[in-house]
N, C-alpha and C positions, 0 to 999 in steps of 0.2 A: 278243115272239113267244111265245104262252103255251104252255106246260111244262104236261100234264097231272100229275097226281099221279104218281108212280115206283110201279109194286105191286113189290114185294121178294120177293115168289114167287118169281119167274121168275130170280131170282140158284142161290138154290137149293145155295149155300155158300156162308153165314155162316159163320167160323168159331168154335170156340174153341179157341185150342192146348191150356189145360192137361187137356182131355177127350178131342180127337181122338189117333188115332199111325195114323203112316201107313205105307206100308215102304218102307225105301228104295234099292228095290234098282234100278230103273234106270227114276227119273224122269222127264219126259218133258219140265217146264220151259220147255211154249213155249206161248206168246201166241195168239192169232189175226187177223195182219198180213198180213193177202192178197201188200202188197208188202216189198222186205227194204228199212230205210232205216238208214240209215246213224245211228248213236246221236254228237251230240253232246259234246264232252264240257264239267262245270260249266264250268270252269273256262276254259274258252275262251267260252260263252254271261255268263258275269258277267264278262269282261272286254270282252267286245263293247255290252253295253248301259251300262257304266261311260261309255266312250264315242258312245255315244249323248245323256246323259243332260249336262242347260241343265247351268251355273257354278253354283244353287244347291243342286241334286242334289248333284253333286262336291264342294259344301262342306261337306254335310250329312255325306256318305261320309269323307269328313277328320277333324271331329268324333266322328265314329264311333269311327273308330283312335286316339284320343289315349284314353293312359289316363299315371292315377298324379297327383302332387300339386305336378308343375309346372305340365302343363297346369290344371291346377283354377287353379290361387292367379293365372296372365295370367288364363282365359276371365272367372274371377272377377271380377281387379282391374278388364282392361282396359269388362268390362263394368258395372258400380259405380264408374267414370268417367266410364265416360260415358252412361247411363243415372238415375242417383242428382243428378247437378248441378241435371237438367232439374227436377226435383219439388221439389226445395231452394230455386231460387232462382222457382219461377213455381207453391209453390204456396197456391190461393185461402183458405187457413183459415188461413195463417199469420197471426199478428198485426206481427210484427217489419217492416221499411221495407224496400225496396229493397233497397235498398248490406247491407246487413244480412243480408239471405239473396242477395246474388253472396257477400259473403265464406266465408259457411259453406258455399254451393257446391261453392268452387275446393279443401276444404280433399277434399274425396274423391280425384280426378286424383290430389292428389299424394299423399296413401296410400297408392291406387294404383303408384303410378312407387316409390313404396317398397317396397309391397309386392313387385311382382318384386323389384325390387331388391336385398334382405336375402332372403324368403325360397325364393322362385322360386332364385333366383341360389346359395341354398345347400342345395337340395334338387340338383341337376345333379351338385355334384360324390359324393353321396354316390350315384346311380341311374347311374356310371359306373366305381363302384369296385364296386358290388356285379352289377354285368354284367362288371367284368376278373376280378371272383373267379367269378362261374360260365362265364367259361370256360377259365382257367384250370385249374380245378377244384381252389378253397381254400375250398369252399360244402361243404353234407349235400348229399345223393344227392339231397332233392327239389327244390332249387335247382344242378345242376353241371349244365354244357348241355355239359361235352368232346368228348360224341359227338354233337352237332350245333350248331355251333360258330358264333354271328352273323355272318353277311358286313363287320361293319363291324373286326369284333377280326379277322377274318380278315386282311380288306386289309391290317390295316393291318402286321401277318406279315409278309404275304407279303412288304408292299411296307421290311420291314426286310433282310428276305435280297434282294432282288434291287430298289432302288431306280435302278435302270439304266432299268426296265421302263415301258412306259408305262402309261396309265390301260387300255388293252382286255386289252392282256395279263394286267394284274393281277386283273380284270375275267372273264376266263376263267379264272386258273390259282382263285378263288375258288372260282368258280363248281364249277369240276370238285371241289373241297376240300369243297366242301358233297356234289358225289353222289356222292363217296365216302364219305364217312364213313354217309351214309343207306345205301349200300347194304351197310357193314359193319352197323352197327347190324340190321340186317333179317337177316343174318346171325347174329348175337347171339338176334335174336327165332325163329331158327328150331332155333339149336342149343340153347335150352332155359339162356342163362345172359350176360346182361348183364355187362359187365366195362366200369366206367366209372374213367379215367383222375383221380388227385389232383391236385396240386403237392407233394402231400409225397413220391411212387413208390407209394402203396400205395391200390394199386385198390379199390373198391367193387363187389362181388361181389353179382349177382342172380339166381340165381336159377330156375327158376318153378312155382314154393313159393310164392317170396315173393310177399305180399300186396301190393305195389307189380307185380309180370311180370304178378296175379293178376287187378289191377282194371284195366291197358290192356289186358287181354286180354276181358275181359266187358265191360267198356266198348264196344267195338271191333263186340262184340255186341249189344251194348244198342242202338249205331244204327244197326244196320242192322237189326234189327228192326223198330225204330222205324218208321225208314226205308217196308220193305215189308206194317206194320201202315198208317202211312196212303195208301199206293199203293191198297192194299187196297180201305180207305172212297173215295176219289175214287172209287172205279172208280163208287160208287150216287151219291155225291153229288155228285160232280162228270160225269167222264165220260157216263154217260147220257142228265142232265138237254142236255147239250150235241151227241152224237148225234144223239137223236132232233130236237132241234130243226133242227138240221141238214139230217137226213133229211129233215121237215116239209119245208124250203127246198127240196131237191134236188126234190123232189116236185111244188109247189107255182112252179119256177120251172127248167123242167130246163132248157127251152135257152139260156136266159142266162146260166146255167151252163154249161154245154156249150161255148159261144163262147167263156167268160169263158178256165176251166180249159183248155180248148184252144188259145187265145192265152198262156197265159199257159206251155203245155211247149212252144211252135211257137219258141215265142224264145229260152227255155232251151236246147234240142237246139242249136236254131244257132249258137248260143255253145258249144257244149262241143262242134262240129264243128269248128268256126273254131282257136276256141283249146281250148288244157290244162287240164282242169277243174277243177285249183289254181290255175289264175293269176288273181295277182288283178286282171289284167286286165277278165279274166270275174265276174268279182266284181263287178269297180266297176261294167259296161254295167250288167249284171240289176239292179243295188240303182237305181241311175238308171233303168229300161226302169219299176220295180215306182214307184215312187215318181209317174212318169208316168201312169202306169195309175192309181193312186188318185184324186192331181191330177182328171185328163179321168170317173173314174165320179164323183166331188162335182160336178163343175163340171153334170154332165147327168142330176144330181138321184135318181144311182142308190141303188137298196137298196143299203140300210146292210150288209144279213149278204153282198153284194157284196165287198165296197172290205173285209170281212172276211177277208172269202179270201186274198182277193192280202195284204193283213197276215200269215198266217195262214204264206205262204207267205215272205212275207219276213223271218220271224222265223225263217227255217231256214238265214237268210243271216249264217253265224256265223265266220271268219278269210276263211281263203282255196279254200274248202273249194262248188264245186256239187253237191256229193252229196246233204247232205241236203235240198237243193232237192230234187231229181230223183224222191229216193225220197217227200217230203209230196208234190207233186205225181202221182205213179201209185196213191196212196191212196187220196187226195182226190176223182180220173176215176173209177176201184173203184169207192167209195166211191159217187157220181153216178150209175155205169151202176146198179150193186145199187138202190139206195134209193130211183131215180125206181119205179124198174116193182114196188116194192112194193102193193098195198090201202090196203085202213081205217087208223087210227091205231094199234089195238091190233095192227095185223100187222106194221108198222111197229115199236114196246116190243116185240112178242115178238120180231124180229128180234134186233133192240141189241142185248138180252140174253141170249139161247141163243146171237145168232154173238160178238159183238162183248162183252159184259161178262165173262162168265161163265164161259170158257175164261181169258181174262187173272186176273180172280179166285181159279180153278184151279192157276192158274202164278205162282199169287204167294204162294198155301199152299201152296202141294210144296216152293214157297222155303223159306218161315215152319218151317216144319216139317223141315224137316233145320235151319237157323239154332238152330232152340230143341234139336236132339237137336246139335250142335253143344257149344252153348254148355251143356245140361245136365253132357254129360261134361268137359270142359276146367276146368268147377267142381268139379267132382271128383276130376277126376285121372288120369280114365278116358283122357282125349285128350291131348297136346301138343298146341299151336302148329304144333309141323314135319305132323304131322299133321293134325292138321285143312285144314291150307291143299294138303298135296299130297289126302287124300280130292275137297277142291274144285273142285282142279286134273280128277282122272282125273275129276272126274263131269261134266265143262266138257267134257275134252277125248270122255267115251263123247256126252256130247245131239252136237256137232257131226260126228261119222264119222256118226249119224243125218242128217245134213244139219237137226239140227230149233235153232228161238233160245234161247237159256239165257238166264233169268234172273240165270244164278247170274256169266255172264260181263259181262254189264253193269256190277253192282253188285259182287261182289266177286272179283274174277280172280284179283290177290293178299291174299290174309289176312293174313301174316305183315307185308306192309310196309303198309297198314293198322293193324295193332298197332302199330307201329313210330313208324306217324306219332301213334299216340290219346297212348302213353307222350310220346314230345317234346312236345305239347302241352297235358300235364300240368304236365312237369315248365314250361314253362316259363307258363302257368300260374302255376303253384305261385308263377315268381321276377315277376310282375310282381303278384302281388299283397305281394310281400314287401318291393316297394319302396315301393309304396302306402303300405302301416303304417311302414318309416323312413321317407318323405316328410311321413306326418302328424306323427311325432311332433318331427322337423326342423323343417317351418313352425313349430308349438307353441312351442320351444323359442327357437326367431326372436322370437316376435308380440312381448314387451316389449320386447327392445329395437326390433322394425318401431316399438311406441308412440310409445318415449322419442321416436328422429328425428322420428319428426313432430311431437312438441306442440314441440320446439325448432325444429326447420326451418319447419312452416307459418305464424307468425307474420312469421320472416324473410321465405321466398319472398313474403309479402303485402308487407311492407315496399318490398320490392325489387320484386317486378312492379304491382306495386298500388299504392300510393302512396298517391294518393286518397280508393281504399277502408280503405286499414288506419289514415287518420290519423281517417278520419267513426267507421269502431268508437272506435277510441284515446279518439276525444273523449269516442264514448259511454257507453265503459267510466268515462269518466275523470269525467263528470256524474250520472251513478249513482250514487260515492263518496262525491263533493263532498254530494250531497240525501242517501242515505246518513247521512250524520257528520253534516247539518244538524239531520236528524229528531232523532237519538241526543240531540245537543246539547240540544233545545224539552222532551226529557222529562225531563235530565237536572235543568235550568231550572224 
């Protein structure tokens, strides 16, 4: 369906944060959302999407999470050992005989096994040692994770203290320990002083004026600001065209759209009446119902936009709650009732920008002004993290008391915790980089040993595993040496 070029003048609110100033007395942060829609957390959405992914996507997700020289060595070695022999043995440009190419091809898998057995095996103990030092407080501050220890390290410590506990009890204790550590770090952030335990008993103190502490605060604000900047741009670049296209579809297909959405809503109400909104059974039944609807629409060659409507509703099915689905359907039905009554394309575009896009941009703009104000004040030392946290919470409470929707509550509900999370991410990222560096050094140190072992083991392995190939190879070498000796003799004579 063709979407006409959007007239950006309708928005009228494109911002320049560096040049604009606003009053912060009582911002409303109110978007133009007709019906309350329950927000689904990003973690829940990611978890649900991973469950829907095929094995290929799951494997790529696993690869993405791996890091360090150990995985790189294993991955490269396995890839080389499996792929390189194919090109060596069946190389059409090679002038050597088939047996010689086969003999040479086997060098790659043998080399791969030795690389894994020497380089990777040598790196693993170093990585384990670095993790241990980091968790117990033997490393410098930027690598110290004593305030947020790894689950693996905590598991070992708890098992030592309680060897009689079963696996489930240990896991619960580990989870609780990590929650307690997170809460303690947040309190330190609010108090403006991070006290990092060390193995020698002399804690490292980081105050709010410290560059590391300040960087965590500024990085947190930068991420929040970037998120809202991206949302602001999406209003015009993504949301407006989609809403205009949907409005045109509703206007040209009102009866079909109403029948479909009404049917989806009726089935949802039946499930909500019979079962609890948070029951897994209700969510499972509704998912099956939506899948059947999609199949039925495809079988009847229905308009693809009708199928997209069902898919959008299905996309709100996350976890066990049907609340987000109800909110989504209510909003879609309200849009249908409004859009189907609009007249020309110009009227549709004006309504979308005036009633949907502009209010959202204004809400984002006001939130950006608050975030930029906090960033400036925390950077100059006029405002502490604790003051910023309280300032945001007071704003949220004021907005809620006015029965208005707050973007601050959606994105910055607990600012101090977000700063703590940024600090943790930074330290763990430093540690990962340190592991990668030491792993590379260890692997390079092991390289001469690996090469020497390969030169010694490979001919002996071939003699044992492929004596026929090995004998031919030795015979060819001997023949070449004899021919070379004869030529030398003829020259001398």
